[in-house]
C-alpha positions as CSV (number, residue, x, y, z in Angstrom):
1,M,85.8,98.4,68.8
2,L,84.7,100.1,71.9
3,Y,84.4,98.2,75.2
4,Y,82.0,99.4,77.8
5,F,81.7,99.0,81.5
6,V,78.1,99.2,82.7
7,D,77.1,100.2,86.3
8,H,73.6,98.8,86.7
9,K,73.2,100.2,90.2
10,K,73.7,103.8,89.0
11,K,72.5,103.3,85.4
12,K,75.8,104.6,84.0
13,I,77.7,103.6,80.9
14,H,81.5,104.0,81.1
15,K,84.1,103.7,78.4
16,R,86.3,101.0,79.9
17,Q,89.6,102.5,78.7
18,F,88.9,105.8,80.4
19,A,87.0,104.8,83.5
20,G,88.6,105.7,86.8
21,D,88.1,106.9,90.3
22,R,86.2,110.1,89.2
23,C,83.4,107.9,87.8
24,G,82.2,106.8,91.2
25,F,81.5,103.2,90.5
26,I,83.7,101.9,93.4
27,E,80.7,101.6,95.7
28,T,78.8,99.5,93.2
29,P,78.8,95.8,94.1
30,V,80.5,93.5,91.6
31,E,77.2,91.8,90.8
32,N,75.9,95.1,89.5
33,R,78.8,95.6,87.1
34,E,79.1,94.3,83.5
35,F,81.6,94.6,80.7
36,T,80.4,94.4,77.1
37,D,81.5,95.3,73.5
38,R,77.9,95.2,72.1
39,A,77.0,98.7,70.9
40,D,73.4,97.6,70.2
41,Y,73.0,96.5,73.8
42,I,74.5,99.8,75.0
43,E,72.1,101.7,72.8
44,Q,69.1,99.7,74.2
45,L,70.2,100.5,77.8
46,E,70.4,104.2,76.9
47,K,67.1,104.5,74.9
48,K,64.8,102.0,76.7
49,D,66.2,101.8,80.2
50,S,67.3,105.4,80.8
51,Y,71.0,104.7,81.3
52,E,73.3,107.6,80.8
53,Y,76.9,108.0,79.7
54,C,79.3,108.9,82.4
55,L,80.7,112.4,81.8
56,H,84.0,111.6,83.5
57,C,85.3,108.9,81.1
58,Q,84.2,109.8,77.6
59,S,87.8,110.9,76.7
60,V,91.3,110.9,78.0
61,L,91.8,113.1,81.0
62,T,94.4,115.7,80.2
63,M,96.5,117.7,82.7
64,S,96.6,121.4,82.1
65,S,99.5,123.5,83.3
């Protein structure tokens, strides 16, 4: 089961386990943040409300040498 972190201020959907500083949600007030595990709700936000997936937290950040 995936868990999502939704930034309602910036209309971004984050994968909670990979979300971090690069995602830029630090400035978003707590009242505009939401955690959910409902994939149907996330799909609705994306399709009907123009939310976008955050490009910075879709997978584990790897270090290259």
